[in-house]
TORZAPA-142234 format. One record per atom (N, C-alpha, C): residue in one letter; atom name; chain; x, y negated, z negated. Coordinates in pm, 1 decimal. Example, Ala and Ser with C-alpha at 12.3 -4.5 7.8 and 13.67 -1.06 7.14 Angstrom:
BEGIN
aa;at;ch;x;y;z
A;N;A;1319.0;569.0;-780.0
A;CA;A;1230.0;450.0;-780.0
A;C;A;1320.0;330.0;-780.0
S;N;A;1285.0;225.0;-708.0
S;CA;A;1367.0;106.0;-714.0
S;C;A;1290.0;-3.0;-787.0
//
This chain:
BEGIN
aa;at;ch;x;y;z
X;N;A;140.9;354.9;-1478.2
X;CA;A;-2.5;396.7;-1457.0
X;C;A;-119.2;311.5;-1529.8
X;N;A;-217.6;293.5;-1421.1
X;CA;A;-328.3;200.4;-1518.4
X;C;A;-391.2;227.8;-1657.6
X;N;A;-386.0;369.4;-1658.6
X;CA;A;-483.3;460.9;-1780.5
X;C;A;-362.3;430.0;-1896.1
X;N;A;-216.6;408.1;-1879.6
X;CA;A;-134.2;399.9;-1967.8
X;C;A;-132.0;256.4;-2001.1
X;N;A;-141.3;173.5;-1940.0
X;CA;A;-107.2;24.2;-1935.3
X;C;A;-197.3;-71.5;-2001.6
X;N;A;-327.5;-8.1;-1986.2
X;CA;A;-451.3;-95.8;-2066.6
X;C;A;-489.2;62.1;-2201.4
X;N;A;-432.5;150.7;-2263.2
X;CA;A;-414.3;194.0;-2331.3
X;C;A;-570.3;278.1;-2361.4
X;N;A;-562.3;330.3;-2230.7
X;CA;A;-728.1;445.0;-2207.6
X;C;A;-666.8;566.3;-2229.8
X;N;A;-499.3;592.1;-2226.9
X;CA;A;-405.6;738.9;-2239.8
X;C;A;-310.8;691.0;-2316.8
X;N;A;-260.8;788.2;-2413.8
X;CA;A;-147.3;751.7;-2488.1
X;C;A;-0.7;786.4;-2463.2
X;N;A;56.6;758.7;-2447.0
X;CA;A;196.6;777.6;-2381.6
X;C;A;235.7;887.8;-2397.5
X;N;A;237.3;973.8;-2504.9
X;CA;A;259.8;1100.3;-2569.3
X;C;A;169.0;1217.4;-2482.4
X;N;A;52.5;1180.3;-2449.1
X;CA;A;-23.2;1292.0;-2360.7
X;C;A;-46.1;1266.2;-2183.7
X;N;A;80.3;1176.2;-2158.6
X;CA;A;57.3;1163.0;-1991.3
X;C;A;189.2;1283.9;-1959.1
X;N;A;185.6;1294.4;-1852.0
X;CA;A;250.0;1433.6;-1829.9
X;C;A;301.7;1374.2;-1671.4
X;N;A;444.6;1360.0;-1710.1
X;CA;A;526.9;1333.0;-1590.5
X;C;A;505.5;1433.8;-1454.7
X;N;A;465.0;1529.6;-1467.1
X;CA;A;492.0;1604.8;-1343.1
X;C;A;323.7;1586.6;-1287.1
X;N;A;245.4;1569.6;-1350.7
X;CA;A;92.0;1512.1;-1298.1
X;C;A;108.7;1371.8;-1261.4
X;N;A;198.0;1240.3;-1308.6
X;CA;A;200.3;1132.5;-1267.7
X;C;A;273.5;1163.0;-1131.0
X;N;A;347.8;1227.1;-1096.7
X;CA;A;445.8;1263.2;-994.4
X;C;A;393.1;1310.9;-858.2
X;N;A;289.3;1414.2;-913.6
X;CA;A;202.8;1456.7;-796.8
X;C;A;103.0;1331.4;-743.5
X;N;A;62.9;1281.7;-822.0
X;CA;A;-56.6;1172.5;-819.4
X;C;A;-16.0;1080.8;-703.9
X;N;A;149.7;1043.3;-778.2
X;CA;A;180.9;890.1;-668.8
X;C;A;237.3;992.5;-576.9
X;N;A;280.5;1107.6;-576.1
X;CA;A;254.1;1152.3;-413.9
X;C;A;164.8;1134.9;-325.8
X;N;A;49.0;1176.9;-364.7
X;CA;A;-69.1;1188.0;-284.1
X;C;A;-82.7;1041.7;-250.4
X;N;A;-94.5;919.0;-383.4
X;CA;A;-136.7;855.1;-322.9
X;C;A;-65.4;736.9;-245.7
X;N;A;56.2;802.4;-222.7
X;CA;A;190.6;705.5;-107.7
X;C;A;144.3;752.6;41.8
X;N;A;72.7;951.0;14.4
X;CA;A;25.8;960.6;111.7
X;C;A;-73.5;917.1;219.9
X;N;A;-171.1;898.2;118.5
X;CA;A;-312.8;840.0;106.9
X;C;A;-266.3;711.2;195.3
X;N;A;-162.8;606.0;177.0
X;CA;A;-134.2;483.5;147.9
X;C;A;-85.9;453.5;324.9
X;N;A;-10.9;548.5;333.0
X;CA;A;45.4;550.9;426.0
X;C;A;-17.7;588.7;576.6
X;N;A;-112.3;685.4;560.7
X;CA;A;-219.2;716.5;660.1
X;C;A;-285.5;595.6;759.6
X;N;A;-299.9;489.7;675.8
X;CA;A;-381.4;336.2;770.1
X;C;A;-257.0;316.5;885.2
X;N;A;-126.0;316.4;854.4
X;CA;A;-16.7;285.9;917.8
X;C;A;-16.7;364.1;1066.1
X;N;A;-16.1;525.0;1036.2
X;CA;A;17.8;603.6;1071.8
X;C;A;-124.6;684.7;1156.6
X;N;A;-185.8;684.0;1121.8
X;CA;A;-277.0;759.3;1194.7
X;C;A;-310.8;714.3;1338.1
X;N;A;-305.0;553.2;1363.9
X;CA;A;-364.2;451.5;1529.5
X;C;A;-269.6;541.4;1560.2
X;N;A;-98.1;581.0;1547.8
X;CA;A;-17.0;658.1;1688.6
X;C;A;-62.5;766.2;1702.5
X;N;A;-134.7;846.6;1626.9
X;CA;A;-177.1;978.9;1699.9
X;C;A;-326.3;981.8;1779.1
X;N;A;-396.7;872.3;1714.9
X;CA;A;-525.5;866.4;1805.6
X;C;A;-517.6;781.0;1905.4
X;N;A;-447.5;648.6;1899.3
X;CA;A;-449.1;584.2;2035.7
X;C;A;-309.7;604.9;2129.5
X;N;A;-324.3;655.8;2239.9
X;CA;A;-227.7;653.9;2307.9
X;C;A;-128.0;583.9;2385.4
X;N;A;-208.9;462.4;2385.0
X;CA;A;-98.4;358.1;2442.3
X;C;A;-40.3;297.8;2269.5
X;N;A;108.0;334.0;2325.4
X;CA;A;179.7;235.3;2236.0
X;C;A;182.1;67.0;2142.7
X;N;A;169.4;-19.0;2261.0
X;CA;A;112.6;-105.3;2227.2
X;C;A;-46.6;-129.1;2126.6
X;N;A;-139.2;-37.0;2214.1
X;CA;A;-273.2;-91.1;2143.6
X;C;A;-263.0;16.9;1990.2
X;N;A;-152.9;106.4;1981.8
X;CA;A;-112.4;186.9;1874.7
X;C;A;-85.3;65.5;1740.2
X;N;A;-18.0;23.0;1770.0
X;CA;A;85.3;-108.5;1737.6
X;C;A;-21.6;-216.8;1654.9
X;N;A;-133.4;-253.2;1736.8
X;CA;A;-231.4;-356.7;1675.5
X;C;A;-310.4;-258.7;1606.0
X;N;A;-340.3;-189.0;1619.8
X;CA;A;-474.6;-73.7;1559.7
X;C;A;-379.1;-96.9;1380.1
X;N;A;-270.8;-19.4;1439.1
X;CA;A;-198.4;33.3;1289.3
X;C;A;-188.5;-100.8;1212.0
X;N;A;-182.5;-212.5;1267.8
X;CA;A;-138.1;-350.1;1200.0
X;C;A;-254.4;-418.3;1142.1
X;N;A;-380.0;-399.8;1240.8
X;CA;A;-476.8;-438.1;1181.9
X;C;A;-540.1;-353.3;1079.6
X;N;A;-547.2;-279.8;1046.4
X;CA;A;-578.1;-84.6;937.9
X;C;A;-487.8;-151.1;877.3
X;N;A;-355.9;-165.1;873.9
X;CA;A;-276.9;-143.2;748.9
X;C;A;-308.4;-279.5;664.9
X;N;A;-321.0;-402.1;693.7
X;CA;A;-419.5;-500.4;674.2
X;C;A;-487.8;-485.9;599.7
X;N;A;-628.7;-445.5;682.7
X;CA;A;-698.9;-409.9;587.2
X;C;A;-709.9;-343.4;478.2
X;N;A;-632.3;-233.5;457.3
X;CA;A;-605.4;-156.5;347.6
X;C;A;-564.5;-199.1;238.3
X;N;A;-447.0;-293.4;269.1
X;CA;A;-388.0;-371.4;176.0
X;C;A;-436.1;-495.7;91.4
X;N;A;-569.1;-515.8;163.8
X;CA;A;-668.8;-613.3;114.4
X;C;A;-787.6;-544.4;39.2
X;N;A;-791.8;-434.1;95.4
X;CA;A;-914.2;-326.2;4.5
X;C;A;-879.1;-257.4;-127.9
X;N;A;-695.5;-268.4;-129.9
X;CA;A;-620.1;-192.9;-238.9
X;C;A;-660.5;-281.3;-340.7
X;N;A;-600.7;-418.7;-294.0
X;CA;A;-554.6;-528.1;-406.0
X;C;A;-702.8;-571.6;-424.8
X;N;A;-848.2;-548.2;-352.9
X;CA;A;-1001.1;-562.5;-430.6
X;C;A;-994.8;-512.3;-563.0
X;N;A;-957.8;-347.2;-486.2
X;CA;A;-996.8;-211.4;-593.8
X;C;A;-946.1;-251.0;-709.5
X;N;A;-853.6;-297.4;-678.8
X;CA;A;-744.2;-344.6;-830.7
X;C;A;-828.8;-391.7;-936.7
X;N;A;-888.6;-475.5;-854.8
X;CA;A;-990.0;-623.6;-997.1
X;C;A;-1085.2;-476.6;-1086.9
X;N;A;-1099.7;-373.7;-1057.0
X;CA;A;-1144.6;-260.1;-1125.9
X;C;A;-1111.0;-243.4;-1235.9
X;N;A;-974.1;-252.5;-1284.9
X;CA;A;-842.5;-208.5;-1391.2
X;C;A;-842.8;-365.5;-1434.9
X;N;A;-807.3;-503.5;-1420.0
X;CA;A;-764.4;-630.9;-1419.5
X;C;A;-882.9;-729.6;-1446.9
X;N;A;-1044.3;-637.0;-1433.8
X;CA;A;-1133.5;-740.6;-1399.6
X;C;A;-1134.2;-878.1;-1381.5
X;N;A;-1070.0;-908.2;-1285.5
X;CA;A;-1016.9;-1063.0;-1238.1
X;C;A;-1060.7;-1067.5;-1107.5
X;N;A;-1068.8;-1171.7;-1031.0
X;CA;A;-1160.3;-1180.3;-929.1
X;C;A;-1146.0;-1114.2;-798.5
X;N;A;-1177.2;-1050.4;-733.5
X;CA;A;-1145.2;-949.8;-626.1
X;C;A;-1080.1;-1015.7;-494.5
X;N;A;-1123.7;-1101.9;-478.1
X;CA;A;-1027.5;-1179.1;-332.5
X;C;A;-917.7;-1288.3;-396.0
X;N;A;-902.5;-1320.4;-520.3
X;CA;A;-767.5;-1344.2;-570.7
X;C;A;-647.7;-1228.6;-548.2
X;N;A;-696.1;-1111.9;-633.0
X;CA;A;-661.5;-1005.6;-647.2
X;C;A;-585.4;-947.1;-500.1
X;N;A;-691.5;-955.8;-366.1
X;CA;A;-648.5;-925.0;-276.5
X;C;A;-534.6;-972.4;-175.1
X;N;A;-545.3;-1114.0;-229.4
X;CA;A;-463.9;-1247.8;-114.5
X;C;A;-341.8;-1217.3;-212.0
X;N;A;-319.0;-1169.1;-327.8
X;CA;A;-174.4;-1154.2;-407.4
X;C;A;-133.0;-1006.9;-329.2
X;N;A;-187.6;-911.6;-332.6
X;CA;A;-168.4;-795.4;-272.7
X;C;A;-112.6;-802.4;-148.4
X;N;A;-186.4;-878.9;-36.4
X;CA;A;-126.6;-899.8;72.7
X;C;A;-18.8;-998.9;98.8
X;N;A;-5.0;-1104.8;14.2
X;CA;A;122.9;-1139.5;-9.9
X;C;A;212.8;-1142.4;-33.0
X;N;A;246.3;-1045.4;-161.1
X;CA;A;342.0;-929.4;-170.0
X;C;A;357.8;-855.0;-90.1
X;N;A;326.4;-759.5;-23.5
X;CA;A;363.9;-664.5;69.5
X;C;A;390.0;-718.5;182.7
X;N;A;340.6;-876.0;252.7
X;CA;A;402.6;-929.9;364.4
X;C;A;521.5;-997.4;311.4
X;N;A;565.1;-1013.7;200.0
X;CA;A;686.8;-1052.7;171.5
X;C;A;779.2;-915.7;178.6
X;N;A;754.2;-811.9;80.5
X;CA;A;843.0;-697.0;134.1
X;C;A;832.0;-647.2;265.9
X;N;A;722.3;-697.8;356.9
X;CA;A;735.2;-656.0;496.5
X;C;A;834.2;-724.6;559.1
X;N;A;854.3;-850.6;544.6
X;CA;A;937.7;-935.1;607.8
X;C;A;1059.2;-883.3;534.7
X;N;A;1093.3;-883.7;392.5
X;CA;A;1253.3;-841.0;388.2
X;C;A;1307.2;-681.1;445.1
X;N;A;1251.4;-622.3;441.8
X;CA;A;1224.4;-481.5;554.3
X;C;A;1276.7;-548.1;697.3
X;N;A;1192.3;-602.3;765.4
X;CA;A;1214.4;-672.6;871.6
X;C;A;1340.9;-728.6;919.6
X;N;A;1407.2;-822.6;817.6
X;CA;A;1493.2;-877.5;787.0
X;C;A;1652.8;-809.5;777.3
X;N;A;1623.6;-677.7;711.7
X;CA;A;1723.8;-564.6;664.5
X;C;A;1735.3;-501.1;848.7
X;N;A;1605.5;-477.4;878.5
X;CA;A;1654.2;-439.2;1013.8
X;C;A;1730.7;-533.1;1125.4
X;N;A;1666.9;-600.6;1108.7
X;CA;A;1761.9;-712.4;1205.8
X;C;A;1882.2;-728.3;1165.7
X;N;A;1934.3;-725.9;1073.4
X;CA;A;2043.3;-715.9;983.8
X;C;A;2180.0;-612.2;1058.4
X;N;A;2074.0;-493.4;1018.2
X;CA;A;2154.5;-380.0;1049.5
X;C;A;2181.7;-347.3;1203.8
X;N;A;2086.1;-413.3;1270.6
X;CA;A;2080.4;-427.3;1437.4
X;C;A;1934.5;-298.9;1487.3
X;N;A;1831.6;-304.8;1395.4
X;CA;A;1721.0;-224.6;1433.1
X;C;A;1664.1;-308.6;1589.4
X;N;A;1565.8;-216.1;1663.3
X;CA;A;1542.8;-274.1;1740.5
X;C;A;1375.6;-230.0;1708.0
X;N;A;1285.5;-314.8;1798.0
X;CA;A;1178.0;-299.7;1782.2
X;C;A;1087.9;-208.6;1866.8
//
């Protein structure tokens, strides 16, 4: 929690229930960029490309928004976020290949 990490809220005042509900809705909101194109675009290839572009843009925006809390450079934060999520995606893709997943 950013508020807890930067000292704007005391640990004793933090509600685990509220934190879990907020995390749930943030997870849903974060996944929308990659899911909505499959609802709106009828061509599977077009949906994949649109989803890819929307996801990259969302990752960069989230990285830039992090600077409100960290007070750093927005483009460095956006690039860091892109690198970290790309690494996670590469690992997930590798695991899928390892277990015989298909594209």
